[in-house]
VOGU-3710 file (C-alpha; in Angstrom, 3 decimals, decimal comma):
1> mtfpvkggdw> 54,177/-0,662/64,893  52,747/1,580/62,200  52,713/5,315/62,285  50,359/7,659/60,325  52,359/9,759/57,830  51,529/12,074/54,982  50,120/9,886/52,317  49,711/6,623/54,280  51,391/4,655/56,996  54,963/4,013/57,926
11> tlttdtlday> 56,100/0,769/59,564  58,823/0,594/62,162  61,117/-2,343/61,497  62,331/-4,703/64,159  65,890/-3,772/63,504  65,175/-0,021/63,933  63,258/-0,825/67,160  66,334/-2,723/68,440  68,588/0,070/67,555  66,407/2,568/69,494
21> vqafpaldvp> 66,342/0,272/72,521  70,095/-0,020/72,467  70,629/3,798/71,933  68,199/4,776/74,708  68,686/2,193/77,560  67,230/4,450/80,188  63,840/4,756/78,367  60,833/2,591/77,956  61,202/2,876/74,141  57,912/0,959/73,218
31> qeltsarlwl> 55,948/3,319/75,479  57,631/6,423/74,119  56,954/5,186/70,570  53,379/4,701/71,432  53,175/8,208/72,748  54,806/9,488/69,549  52,202/7,559/67,568  49,310/9,012/69,462  50,884/12,596/68,989  50,861/11,962/65,224
41> ldhprrrktp> 47,253/10,804/65,435  46,205/13,878/67,425  47,984/16,269/65,040  47,140/15,270/61,501  48,367/18,522/59,961  51,784/17,995/61,510  52,359/14,515/60,324  55,771/13,602/58,908  56,790/12,141/55,574  57,970/8,579/55,454
51> agmgrfltgw> 61,532/9,841/54,835  61,330/12,084/57,984  60,000/9,524/60,409  63,445/8,327/61,546  64,425/11,834/62,428  61,107/12,449/64,159  61,349/9,365/66,281  64,987/9,868/67,232  64,290/13,404/68,239  61,246/12,276/70,288
61> lrrsgprrst> 63,316/9,677/72,196  66,223/12,141/72,758  63,868/14,726/74,203  62,123/12,069/76,402  65,314/10,931/78,011  66,437/11,974/81,472  67,141/15,670/81,582  70,820/16,534/82,051  71,331/19,389/84,407  73,260/22,333/82,857
71> gaaqmptyia> 73,905/25,795/84,274  71,896/27,455/81,636  68,863/25,142/82,063  68,668/25,614/85,753  66,529/28,439/87,230  69,002/30,933/88,869  68,677/31,314/92,577  68,248/34,762/93,880  71,160/35,848/96,146  70,804/39,335/97,739
81> wrcphreadd> 73,732/41,435/96,683  75,334/43,379/99,488  78,041/46,113/98,922  81,019/45,173/100,819  82,062/48,879/101,045  80,210/50,488/103,934  80,087/53,837/105,581  80,501/54,243/109,325  76,856/53,963/109,866  76,683/50,698/107,732
91> tpvhgsrwac> 75,098/52,333/104,715  76,353/50,942/101,416  78,775/53,166/99,461  77,630/51,781/96,041  74,041/51,443/94,832  74,814/48,791/92,175  77,095/45,930/91,609  78,518/47,601/88,497  79,633/50,624/90,539  81,075/48,349/93,248
101> dlheqllagr> 83,068/46,373/90,635  84,413/49,606/89,081  85,499/50,761/92,616  87,241/47,513/93,222  89,158/47,881/89,932  90,141/51,408/90,888  91,412/50,147/94,290  93,370/47,285/92,722  95,032/49,795/90,309  95,993/52,069/93,228
111> reqaeararl> 97,441/49,115/95,071  99,524/48,047/92,185  100,867/51,601/91,837  101,755/51,792/95,509  103,548/48,338/95,337  105,499/49,465/92,184  106,527/52,701/94,002  107,662/50,623/97,038  109,943/48,521/94,858  111,720/51,588/93,498
121> plep> 115,072/52,263/95,008  115,136/55,275/97,275  117,187/58,239/96,077  120,005/59,541/98,303
//
């Protein structure tokens, strides 16, 4: 298979094709290489140099592979935040998650102080 590059054509060797097939078993490598070739034909100003074709095709095949799910890539789901601290009429005490977290830290500090005082020996 030949690919258009700056200054002529670049030919994919059989050894390189076999290496791509082994490296990307989940892909239809010949089909993906055909797509890469068509992309180069459609974008003549963005053609690669002969020395850069290996990198271009490896990147093409890597991006064409099955997408791995990562936390950053997934669209976050919206979860309505509800302040756990409520007044008697069920209105929230805090208007933001930041204020609620700050309140929790304050309460945790007070609990630690109370526990430390409880461990102190009583004076006669």
